[in-house]
Each structure stands twice: as structure tokens, then as C-alpha cells.
C-alpha positions in Angstrom: -35.3 -14.5 7.2 -38.7 -14.7 8.6 -40.7 -11.8 10.7 -40.2 -14.2 13.7 -36.6 -14.1 13.6 -36.5 -10.0 13.4 -38.9 -10.1 16.4 -36.8 -12.4 18.4 -34.1 -10.3 17.8 -36.0 -7.3 19.1 -36.8 -9.0 22.2 -33.1 -9.7 22.9 -32.7 -5.8 22.8 -28.9 -5.7 22.2 -29.3 -8.7 20.3 -28.9 -7.5 17.0 -26.1 -9.9 16.0 -28.8 -13.3 16.6 -30.4 -13.2 13.2 -26.4 -12.7 11.3 -25.4 -15.4 13.1 -28.0 -17.7 12.3 -26.8 -16.7 8.8 -23.3 -17.2 9.5 -23.8 -20.9 10.9 -26.0 -22.0 8.0 -23.6 -20.3 5.6 -26.0 -18.2 4.0 -25.3 -16.0 0.8 -24.2 -12.6 1.2 -27.6 -11.6 -0.1 -29.5 -13.0 2.8 -27.7 -10.5 5.2 -30.1 -7.5 3.8 -33.2 -9.6 4.6 -33.0 -8.7 8.6 -32.1 -4.8 7.8 -35.2 -4.9 5.4 -37.6 -6.6 7.6 -36.9 -4.3 10.3 -37.6 -1.3 8.1 -40.9 -2.6 7.0 -41.8 -3.4 10.5 -41.5 0.3 11.4 -38.6 -0.5 14.1 -36.8 2.2 15.8 -33.8 4.0 13.9 -31.3 2.7 16.7 -32.6 -0.6 16.3 -32.3 -0.2 12.6 -28.8 1.1 12.8 -27.6 -1.7 15.5 -28.6 -4.5 12.7 -26.8 -2.4 10.1 -23.4 -2.5 12.1 -24.3 -6.0 13.1 -24.7 -7.0 9.4 -21.3 -5.5 8.3 -19.7 -7.0 11.1 -21.1 -10.5 9.8 -20.2 -9.8 6.4 -16.5 -9.3 7.5 -16.4 -12.3 9.4 -18.2 -14.1 6.9 -15.6 -12.8 4.4 -12.6 -13.6 6.7 -14.0 -17.3 6.8 -14.2 -17.6 3.2 -10.8 -16.5 2.9 -9.6 -18.5 5.4 -11.4 -21.6 3.7 -9.8 -20.8 0.2 -6.4 -20.6 1.5 -6.6 -23.9 3.5 -7.7 -25.4 0.4 -5.0 -24.0 -1.8 -2.3 -25.1 0.6 -4.0 -28.8 1.0 -4.3 -29.2 -2.7 -0.7 -28.5 -3.0 0.4 -30.3 -0.3 -1.5 -33.2 -1.6 -0.3 -32.9 -4.9 3.6 -33.0 -3.6 2.8 -35.8 -1.6 1.2 -37.5 -5.0 4.7 -36.3 -6.8 6.5 -38.1 -4.1 5.0 -41.4 -4.4 5.0 -40.8 -8.5 3.4 -44.0 -9.9 1.4 -43.3 -12.7 2.4 -39.8 -14.5 -1.3 -39.4 -16.2 -3.1 -39.9 -12.9 -0.9 -36.8 -11.2 -1.5 -34.6 -14.2 -5.2 -35.4 -14.2 -5.0 -34.5 -10.4 -3.3 -31.0 -10.8 -5.8 -30.1 -13.2 -9.0 -31.1 -11.6 -7.6 -29.1 -8.6 -6.6 -26.1 -10.2 -10.3 -26.0 -11.9 -11.7 -26.4 -8.5 -9.6 -23.8 -6.5 -9.9 -21.1 -9.3 -13.3 -21.9 -9.8 -13.3 -22.1 -13.6 -15.2 -23.8 -16.2 -12.5 -25.6 -18.0 -8.7 -26.5 -17.1 -6.2 -28.2 -19.6 -2.7 -28.6 -19.7 -0.9 -28.9 -23.2 3.2 -30.7 -23.5 5.9 -29.4 -26.0 6.1 -31.8 -28.8 10.1 -31.5 -30.1 9.5 -33.6 -33.2 6.8 -31.2 -34.5 7.9 -28.2 -33.1 4.4 -27.2 -31.5 2.5 -28.1 -28.2 -0.5 -30.6 -27.9 -3.6 -31.0 -25.7 -2.2 -33.4 -22.9 -5.0 -33.3 -20.3 -8.3 -31.5 -20.0 -10.8 -31.1 -17.0 -14.5 -29.7 -17.8 -14.2 -29.5 -21.7 -16.9 -30.8 -23.8 -16.0 -30.3 -27.1 -13.9 -32.9 -29.4 -12.1 -30.5 -32.0 -10.8 -28.4 -28.6 -9.5 -31.5 -27.1 -7.6 -32.2 -30.2 -5.7 -28.6 -30.8 -2.0 -28.4 -31.4 -0.7 -25.1 -31.0 2.2 -23.8 -32.9 4.9 -21.5 -31.4 3.3 -18.0 -30.7 -0.1 -19.1 -31.9 -2.9 -18.5 -29.7 -2.5 -17.9 -25.8 -0.7 -20.7 -25.2 1.9 -20.4 -28.1 2.3 -16.8 -26.3 2.9 -18.5 -23.4 5.3 -21.3 -24.7 7.3 -18.9 -26.8 7.6 -16.3 -23.9 7.9 -18.5 -20.9 5.6 -16.1 -19.2 2.1 -16.1 -18.1 -0.5 -14.4 -19.7 -3.8 -13.6 -19.2 -7.0 -12.2 -21.2 -10.3 -11.3 -19.9 -11.8 -11.5 -23.4 -10.0 -14.1 -25.9 -11.6 -12.9 -29.2 -10.9 -9.7 -28.4 -7.2 -9.7 -27.3 -4.7 -8.6 -30.2 -2.0 -9.3 -28.4 -1.3 -13.0 -30.0 -1.7 -14.5 -33.0 -5.3 -15.9 -33.8 -5.6 -18.8 -36.1 -8.8 -20.2 -37.1 -7.9 -23.8 -36.2 -7.3 -22.4 -32.7 -10.3 -19.8 -32.7 -12.7 -22.4 -34.1 -11.7 -25.0 -31.0 -12.0 -22.3 -28.7 -15.3 -21.0 -30.0 -16.8 -24.5 -30.0 -15.4 -24.7 -26.3 -17.4 -21.5 -25.5 -14.4 -19.8 -23.6 -14.3 -16.4 -23.1 -11.3 -15.8 -20.6 -8.2 -17.8 -20.1 -4.8 -17.9 -17.8 -2.0 -19.7 -19.1 1.2 -20.5 -17.3 4.5 -21.9 -18.5 5.6 -25.7 -17.8 9.1 -24.9 -17.1 12.1 -27.5 -16.0 15.1 -25.1 -15.9 14.8 -22.4 -18.4 12.8 -24.8 -20.9 9.2 -24.5 -21.6 7.9 -28.0 -21.9 4.3 -27.2 -21.8 1.7 -24.9 -20.4 -1.3 -25.0 -17.9 -4.5 -23.4 -18.5 -7.5 -22.0 -16.3 -10.4 -20.9 -18.3 -14.0 -19.5 -18.0 -17.1 -19.2 -20.6 -17.5 -15.7 -19.3 -15.5 -12.6 -19.2 -13.1 -12.7 -16.2 -10.6 -11.1 -14.3 -7.8 -13.2 -12.6 -6.5 -12.2 -9.5 -2.6 -12.2 -8.5 -3.1 -14.7 -6.1 -4.6 -16.8 -8.5 -1.9 -16.2 -11.0 0.2 -17.3 -8.3 -1.4 -20.4 -7.4 -1.6 -21.5 -11.1 2.0 -21.0 -11.4 2.5 -23.4 -8.4 0.4 -26.2 -9.8 2.3 -25.9 -13.1 5.7 -25.8 -11.4 4.3 -29.4 -9.8 3.2 -30.5 -13.0 7.0 -29.8 -14.4 8.6 -31.4 -11.6 5.7 -34.7 -11.9 6.8 -34.6 -15.8 10.7 -34.3 -14.9 10.6 -36.9 -12.3 8.8 -39.2 -14.8 11.3 -38.6 -17.4 14.0 -39.1 -14.6 12.8 -42.3 -13.8 12.4 -43.4 -17.5 15.9 -42.6 -18.1 16.8 -44.3 -14.7 15.1 -47.7 -15.9 16.7 -47.4 -19.5 19.9 -47.1 -17.6 19.7 -49.9 -15.7 18.7 -51.9 -18.7 21.6 -51.2 -20.5 23.8 -52.0 -17.6 22.1 -55.1 -16.7 25.1 -57.4 -16.9 27.4 -54.7 -14.9 26.4 -55.7 -11.5 28.6 -53.2 -10.0 27.4 -50.6 -11.5 23.8 -51.6 -11.2 24.4 -51.7 -7.2 26.0 -48.1 -7.3 23.0 -46.6 -9.4 20.3 -48.2 -7.2 21.8 -46.9 -4.0 22.1 -43.3 -5.7 17.9 -44.0 -6.7 17.6 -45.6 -3.1 18.8 -41.9 -1.7 16.9 -40.1 -4.1 13.6 -41.9 -3.2 14.4 -41.8 0.8 14.6 -37.9 0.2 11.4 -37.8 -1.5 9.8 -39.6 1.2 11.1 -37.3 4.1 10.4 -34.5 2.0 6.6 -35.7 1.7 6.4 -36.6 5.3 7.3 -33.1 6.6 5.1 -31.6 4.3 2.5 -33.3 5.9 3.2 -33.0 9.4 4.0 -29.5 9.0 8.1 -29.5 9.3 9.9 -25.9 8.9 12.6 -25.3 6.1 15.6 -25.9 8.8 13.7 -29.5 8.9 13.9 -29.8 5.1 17.8 -29.3 5.3 18.5 -31.3 7.9 17.1 -34.2 6.2 18.7 -33.9 3.1 21.8 -33.4 5.0 21.5 -37.0 5.9 20.7 -38.3 2.7 23.5 -36.5 0.8 26.0 -37.2 3.6 26.9 -33.5 3.8 25.7 -30.2 5.4 22.8 -28.7 3.7 21.9 -25.2 5.4 18.9 -22.4 4.5 20.0 -18.9 4.0 18.3 -15.7 3.2 18.8 -14.4 -0.4 21.0 -11.7 0.8 23.6 -13.8 2.2 24.2 -16.1 -0.5 26.4 -15.8 -3.2 24.6 -13.3 -5.6 26.1 -14.6 -8.8 25.5 -18.3 -8.1 21.8 -17.6 -6.8 21.1 -15.8 -9.8 22.4 -18.5 -11.9 20.3 -21.2 -10.2 17.3 -19.2 -10.2 17.6 -18.4 -14.1 19.0 -22.1 -15.1 16.3 -24.0 -12.6 19.2 -26.4 -11.5 21.7 -26.1 -8.6 24.9 -24.8 -9.6 28.7 -25.3 -8.2 30.3 -22.7 -6.1 33.7 -23.3 -5.2 33.4 -26.5 -3.2 29.5 -25.7 -2.5 26.4 -26.1 -4.6 23.9 -23.5 -4.5 19.9 -24.2 -5.3 17.7 -21.1 -5.3 14.6 -21.3 -3.5 12.3 -19.4 -5.3 8.0 -18.9 -5.9 6.3 -16.8 -8.9 9.9 -15.3 -9.7 10.8 -14.0 -6.5 14.0 -15.2 -4.4 12.9 -16.6 -0.9 16.5 -18.0 0.0 18.6 -20.8 -1.2 20.0 -24.2 0.0 23.5 -24.6 0.1 25.2 -27.9 0.2 28.7 -27.0 2.0 32.2 -28.7 1.2 30.8 -31.4 -1.5 32.5 -30.4 -4.9 31.8 -34.0 -6.6 28.0 -34.4 -6.7 25.8 -36.9 -8.3 23.3 -36.0 -11.0 20.8 -37.3 -9.2 21.9 -36.1 -5.7 21.9 -32.8 -7.5 18.4 -33.3 -8.6 17.6 -34.3 -5.2 19.0 -31.1 -3.7 16.9 -29.0 -6.4 13.5 -31.0 -5.3 14.4 -30.2 -1.7 14.8 -26.2 -2.5 11.1 -26.8 -4.0 9.9 -28.3 -1.4 11.1 -25.2 0.8 9.6 -22.7 -1.6 6.3 -24.3 -0.8 6.7 -24.4 3.2 7.9 -20.6 3.0 5.1 -19.7 0.9 2.8 -21.7 3.4 4.5 -19.9 6.6 4.2 -16.3 4.7 0.0 -17.3 4.3 -0.2 -18.3 8.0 1.6 -14.7 9.2 -0.6 -12.6 7.1 -3.3 -14.2 8.1 -2.4 -13.7 11.8 -1.5 -9.9 11.0 -4.8 -9.2 9.5 -6.8 -10.9 12.6 -4.6 -8.6 14.9 -5.4 -5.8 12.9 -8.8 -6.4 12.6 -9.0 -6.7 16.7 -7.2 -3.0 16.7 -10.1 -1.6 14.1 -12.5 -2.8 16.3 -11.2 -1.0 19.6 -10.4 2.1 17.4 -13.7 2.5 15.9 -16.3 0.4 18.2 -17.9 2.0 21.0 -20.4 -1.0 22.0 -18.0 -4.3 22.0 -18.8 -6.9 24.5 -15.6 -6.6 26.9 -15.7 -10.4 27.4 -15.5 -10.9 23.5 -13.1 -8.5 23.4 -10.8 -10.0 26.0 -11.3 -13.3 24.3 -10.2 -12.4 20.8 -6.9 -10.7 22.3 -6.0 -14.0 24.5 -6.3 -16.0 21.4 -3.6 -13.7 19.6 -1.6 -13.9 23.0 -2.7 -10.4 23.9 -4.1 -9.2 27.2 -6.3 -6.0 27.2 -5.9 -5.7 31.5 -2.6 -4.7 31.3 -1.3 -0.9 30.9 -0.7 -0.1 27.0 0.5 2.8 24.8 -0.8 3.8 21.8 1.8 4.5 18.9 1.3 6.3 15.5 4.0 5.3 13.0 4.8 6.9 9.6 7.4 6.1 7.2 9.4 9.3 6.2 10.7 10.3 2.9 9.2 10.8 -0.6 8.3 8.1 -3.0 9.2 8.1 -6.4 5.5 7.0 -7.3 2.6 6.0 -5.9 3.2 2.3 -6.7 6.5 2.7 -4.7 4.7 4.7 -1.7 2.1 1.4 -1.6 5.0 -1.0 -1.3 6.6 1.3 1.5 3.6 1.3 3.2 3.1 -2.4 3.1 6.5 -3.1 4.5 5.9 -0.6 7.4 2.5 -2.6 8.3 4.3 -6.0 8.3 7.1 -4.8 10.0 5.0 -3.3 12.6 2.8 -6.4 12.6 6.0 -8.5 13.6 6.8 -6.6 16.3 3.4 -6.3 17.7 3.4 -10.3 17.5 6.4 -10.5 19.5 5.7 -8.0 22.0 2.0 -9.2 22.4 0.6 -5.9 21.1 -1.8 -5.1 18.3 -0.9 -3.3 15.0 -2.8 -2.2 11.9 -2.7 0.1 9.0 -4.6 3.4 9.4 -4.3 7.0 8.1 -1.5 6.5 5.7 0.8 5.2 8.2 0.6 2.3 10.7 -0.9 2.2 14.4 0.4 -0.1 17.2 -1.1 -0.8 20.5 2.1 -2.2 22.4 1.5 -3.1 26.5 4.0 -1.0 28.7 6.3 -2.8 30.8 7.3 -2.1 34.7 10.0 0.5 34.6 9.9 1.4 31.1 8.7 4.7 29.4 6.4 5.9 26.8 9.3 7.9 25.4 11.6 5.2 25.5 9.0 2.9 23.9 8.5 5.4 21.4 12.0 5.8 20.7 12.9 2.2 20.8 10.1 1.4 18.1 11.0 4.1 15.5 14.4 2.4 15.6 13.2 -1.0 15.3 10.8 -0.3 12.5 13.3 2.3 11.0 15.7 -1.0 10.6 13.0 -3.4 9.4 12.0 -1.1 6.5 15.5 0.3 5.7 14.4 4.1 6.1 13.3 6.7 8.8 10.1 6.1 10.8 8.9 8.7 12.9 6.6 7.3 16.1 4.2 9.5 18.2 3.2 8.0 21.7 0.2 8.3 23.8 0.1 8.6 27.6 -0.1 4.6 29.3 -4.2 3.9 28.5 -5.9 0.9 30.7 -9.1 -1.0 30.7 -9.3 -1.3 27.1 -11.8 -3.8 26.9 -14.4 -1.8 29.4 -13.2 2.0 28.0 -14.7 2.3 24.3 -13.1 5.6 23.4 -9.9 4.7 25.5 -7.8 3.7 22.4 -9.1 5.9 19.9 -8.4 9.1 22.3 -4.9 7.3 22.9 -4.5 7.1 18.9 -5.7 11.0 18.3 -3.0 12.2 21.2 -0.1 9.8 19.4 -0.9 11.3 15.8 -0.4 14.9 17.6 2.4 13.8 19.2 3.7 12.3 15.5 2.6 15.7 14.0 4.5 17.6 16.4 7.7 15.6 15.6 7.6 16.1 11.9 6.8 19.7 12.0 9.9 20.0 14.3 12.1 18.7 12.2 12.4 15.4 14.0 11.7 12.7 11.3 12.9 9.4 12.3 12.7 10.1 16.1 10.2 8.8 18.9 8.3 11.1 21.6 5.3 11.2 23.9 3.5 14.5 24.9 5.6 14.7 28.2 8.9 15.5 25.8 7.7 18.8 24.3 7.3 20.6 27.4 4.5 23.0 27.7 3.5 21.9 24.0 2.9 18.8 25.6 -0.2 20.0 27.4 -1.5 21.1 24.3 -0.6 17.4 22.8 -2.0 15.3 25.6 -5.3 13.8 25.6 -5.9 14.4 29.4 -4.2 17.9 29.9 -1.8 16.6 33.0 -1.0 20.2 34.6 0.1 18.4 37.3 2.3 16.6 35.7 3.8 19.1 33.9 4.2 21.4 37.0 6.2 18.4 38.7 8.5 17.9 35.9 9.4 21.4 35.4 9.8 23.0 38.9 8.8 19.9 40.9 12.4 19.5 42.8 12.1 23.6 43.7 9.0 23.0 45.1 9.7 19.8 47.0 12.9 21.6 48.3 10.8 24.4 50.0 8.4 22.1 51.5 11.3 20.2 52.8 13.5 23.2 54.0 10.6 25.8 54.6 12.9 28.2 51.9 11.2 30.5 49.6 12.9 29.3 46.3 9.4 29.1 44.8 8.6 32.7 45.4 12.0 34.1 44.8 11.7 32.5 41.3 8.4 34.3 40.6 9.6 37.4 41.9 12.8 37.1 39.8 10.7 36.5 36.6 8.2 39.5 37.3 11.3 41.8 38.0 12.7 41.1 34.2 15.3 38.8 35.7 17.0 41.5 37.6 18.5 40.5 40.7 18.6 44.2 42.2 14.8 44.7 41.5 13.9 41.0 43.0 15.5 41.9 46.2 13.1 45.0 46.4 10.3 43.1 45.7 11.2 40.9 48.4 12.5 43.2 50.9 16.2 40.7 51.2 19.6 41.8 50.6 20.6 41.1 47.1 23.3 38.4 48.1 20.3 36.5 49.4 18.5 36.4 46.0 21.9 35.5 44.2 22.1 32.6 47.0 18.9 31.5 46.2 19.0 31.8 42.6 22.5 29.5 42.7 20.4 26.9 44.7 17.8 26.9 42.0 20.2 26.4 39.3 21.6 23.3 41.1 18.2 22.0 41.2 17.1 22.7 38.0 20.4 22.9 35.5 22.7 25.5 34.6 20.7 26.1 31.3 17.8 26.9 33.5 17.8 30.8 32.4 17.7 30.2 28.8 15.1 31.2 26.6 13.2 28.1 26.1 13.5 26.8 29.7 12.6 30.4 31.2 9.4 30.1 29.1 8.9 26.4 30.7 9.4 27.7 33.8 7.6 30.8 34.0 4.4 28.7 32.7 4.8 25.9 35.6 5.2 28.7 38.2 1.8 30.2 37.1 0.5 26.7 36.8 1.1 26.0 40.2 0.2 29.5 41.9 -3.2 28.8 40.0 -3.6 25.2 41.3 -2.4 26.4 44.8 -4.9 29.5 44.9 -7.4 29.2 47.9 -10.5 27.8 47.2 -8.9 25.3 44.7 
């Protein structure tokens, strides 16, 4: 960034973001974002200007990170869909496997990627496909069961990762394997099993020539590619078996025609599934397409709604299993059960049709993962906007409104800020973190359906929800506590702020409302009302301490407003009588002397007060609130006010 750029930014006044927008536009590296700040300091610009540049830099780096994350996720999903499309139109197994290895290496940004297959005759695995390899000995390696990291993966059917191969003693090192790895110069290696059902047929690897820690998402991504590679090999084997069967049955025309019809149906469903993936279809579209091909009713169900034993057997075996007159195919990804495809009322199922149902389950898992990724991305965007509203004080209202509009939120509407927290002690830190993630996910879903915003903050979740006409903050808080508690299967306590308006133009509105909501949340928990929801107005005179705006008039109106209104309409002295009654220790006899009226008059007035305020108006708690309201009413009505 040149000196002219910094001077140009200075002339712009509040345009501290200008140099960083230019860096974003040309895709500069993260280090380049320090230059405008360094130049500003070197030029001796004001601390306010340097601070503005620092803030703009942090925002730009966040935008850059979000853009890079989106590009990476889009590239991952695109690669998975492209590979699924290649699988649907499988012609050359070698080409499909080479494409999988190339895409895995590119998306994980590793130096080398390779794939080994199991040799049943020799009882070991051999190198099948490599990408980025330069050492001949490495490309010809064979690994016995349990030997090297790949042998351990093949033996245990579980992913393994090592940041430093030669210092890792979890697996058996052999001279042959270590020599090949050393020739290739590999240090960090990640291996995931290629599985057809419970059987390991090979291993897919991604490796670097430097020490590196592979993230959980990268392990899951390589596992998805491994599933596609295994499916490609399985499909190629199936086609080979089919061709052999056709050769053996060449003279049996009727059998050939029947078999061809089955294969045609399988090909048809593969084409349909590929088309659904490419045009962004949903899981129910997949079920409908398979229903037509299998001439039956196929439904997608959630994991907890499917027969538990059959679902677990299908996941363990990797095949559809029969359950009464139905067939169950588990929809799973990375060991997580996402649901099931159920073929209803079809006890007799051809093996190829069974495989078709299993392929549909795999495509369904890919679609669910894609939908989850898209939902998580939207949740992060909603959280980022709410974080900006909570923290920033110098945002452009127009930009805030545009960002909110893209999320179907209206910052000009009346909103309520709600602070939510999950109650109940967790067994350990991991369970507590998982519970917070569930609460944030449920809150984000609720915010999306209500055209609001949600973000994780202070060990809980904060929501910004619109207040509908006729609704109250109390009702909204209680409804939110109930909905979140049902979603996370636990008690969720929710504190609500008073209604807030003009969120885009009032920088402090959301943060002040959040502070009020937190005070209400803390008060609920101190009062033992966990799992409930409330606003400041629900706490009587305590609400004056909890509310951010100290709504004295509202408190007086809620407490003795009916008595005041009655006096104004009828010209009576109920307020004065109440005041004297409390001042005289709640003694009617002393009150009548104070007011110079008959004791029956006092009794009649107090009876009228009871009808207006309720039978419990003389209980200690109500009496305390009424006395405070009387004093506030007297002060607010004093001469000169």
C-alpha cells in the first residue's frame, strides 16, 4: 500500500476502510492488511485516525476470512458433487479414482495424495493411484496388515492421522515402508478407510512434506471422498459381475431380458440421482425418484423415527436390511446417523434394487451435509450482524439495513433483545460446549424462522426478535424459553429487554437492551425460576432496577393505575385514603382520624380499592409495591414537576 493510498484515505475522513476494500478487491494476503496502519503511524497521523484504520483492518480481515471460508466450502461441495456425477456416469474406474485423488489433494492443499487397495490373494495392500508423488519406490510400496499408518487404518477400519510420521509409535514401522516414505519426504499423513459395508478394501491418503495438524473438517472431507472412491470401486465390480452374468446367460434370452431390465432401472436411478444433485434437489426428491424406479413407496425419516435395531444393522453392515415387509437403508456420514430411507411394503427385493436403495441413501447423506453447511453459513452471517449491532458504534445505517434485508430482517421494526442460557450442570467441559452449541443452533433456527438474528455470547445466546403487534415482551420471553427448551431437551432461561426501535441509527440501542435482558436473566436465576422467561416489568419494583430506562410512570400505572384513574373519573379520594391507610400502620381507626371521616367511610373506600387492585392487595409483597408506587406518584405529581 503506497503513501498516496494512506493520504487518500485521510482525505476521505471516515473512509478508513478504503485501502482495505482495495486489498479485498485484489485478493491480497493477510500480511498486506498491516501496511495501511503502519504507514499511517509512520506519517504521524492522529491516534483517532490510526484507531479507525485498525478497526477497519479487523473488519476487513473478518470479511476476508469469511470469503475464504465460503470459497473453500463451495469448492468442497462442488468437488463432491462433481465426483458423484462422475460416479453416476462411470466408464473408466482409473479415471474416476485419479479424479478423486486429485480433488482430495487440491482441497486439502497437501503435497501428495494417494490410494491403496487390498490384495486378497497376497493379504496386503498395494499402491493403486498417486498424485504429486515423485519417488518410484514409494509408488511401488505394499503394506501388510498393521504395517505403517495405512496398514493400521486397514486393520482397524478407522481414520488415523499423524503430524510427524517418523516420531509416531502407534503403528508398526518397517524398513521398506519407512524408506519409501523417506524417499518421498513425507512428514504429516492422514489416512481414511475405503469401505464397502464392514469390509475395508483400501485406504485413501493425504500427506504433506512438513509437519501439519489436520482439522476435523478435513478428515471428514477426505472420508467423503473415500466413500465415493469405495462406491466407484463397488460400482465397477458390480458392472463387472453383471457383464459376467450376461456372458454366462447369453443363451437364456428370457433371463437376459429380465436382468437387463433390472440394470436399466439401476442406470435410470443413477441418472436421476445425479440430475437431482446437480440441480439442487432435496432428500424428498431423492425418495420420490427411487420410489418410481423401485415401483414402491420410499420415505425419508429422521433417525429417531426409524426402527432402531434395523437402522443400526444397516449402518454397521453398510447395506439395506429387511425389517418385516420393509427395507431400511441408513443415511450416515462420518459415523453420524442422519436418518434412513425406508422402502415400505416390498419384502422381495432384487440385489441390484437393494444396491440402488443403498446408493440413494448415500446421495441423501451428501445432500443433507450440503444443506447443513449452507444452514451453518447463514447462522454465522446472522451472528456476525448481531455482533456488529452489539459492539459497533460507528456503523453506516444504510449498510446495516442492506445486510439485514439480505437475511429477511427489518431493523426499522420494533424488536426485543433476549438473553438465553441453558441451565443445569454439565458432566465435563466437552458436554458443556456441546450443550452451548445445541442452544446456539436452536436459537439460530428460531431467529431465521422469525426474521430475527442470533449470536453466541457470554456463555449463552442472544437473540434479536421482532415484536409483533399485540404481543408483549413477557409473552415473547416465555415463548422463547419454552421453544428453546424443547429443542435442546433441557431448561432454558430467557431474560427480555423492553422494546427497542431504530436499531440501525442508534448505535447503543442493542447493547443497552442486551444489558437489561442479562439483568432480567440473572434475576430469574437468583429467584429460582430457571427455565422461565420474563422482562423487567414482571419483577414489580425490582423491575425499576433491572430496566435500562427506569420506566417510573409505567411502574406506577401497572401498580395503582386503576385507582388513580378511578379518582380522576369519579372525583373520589381513594389514592389519598390509601396513602393515609399505610401511613397509619394499616389501621382503619387511625386512618379515619387522619382523614377526619367516619370509619365506615374508610372501610367502604378500602373495599373499593380491593375490587380495583385484587383481593391480595394487602399482602406484604403487594403492599410494599403499592406503597412504593404511591410515593413515586406523589413525587411525580408534586408542584413544580
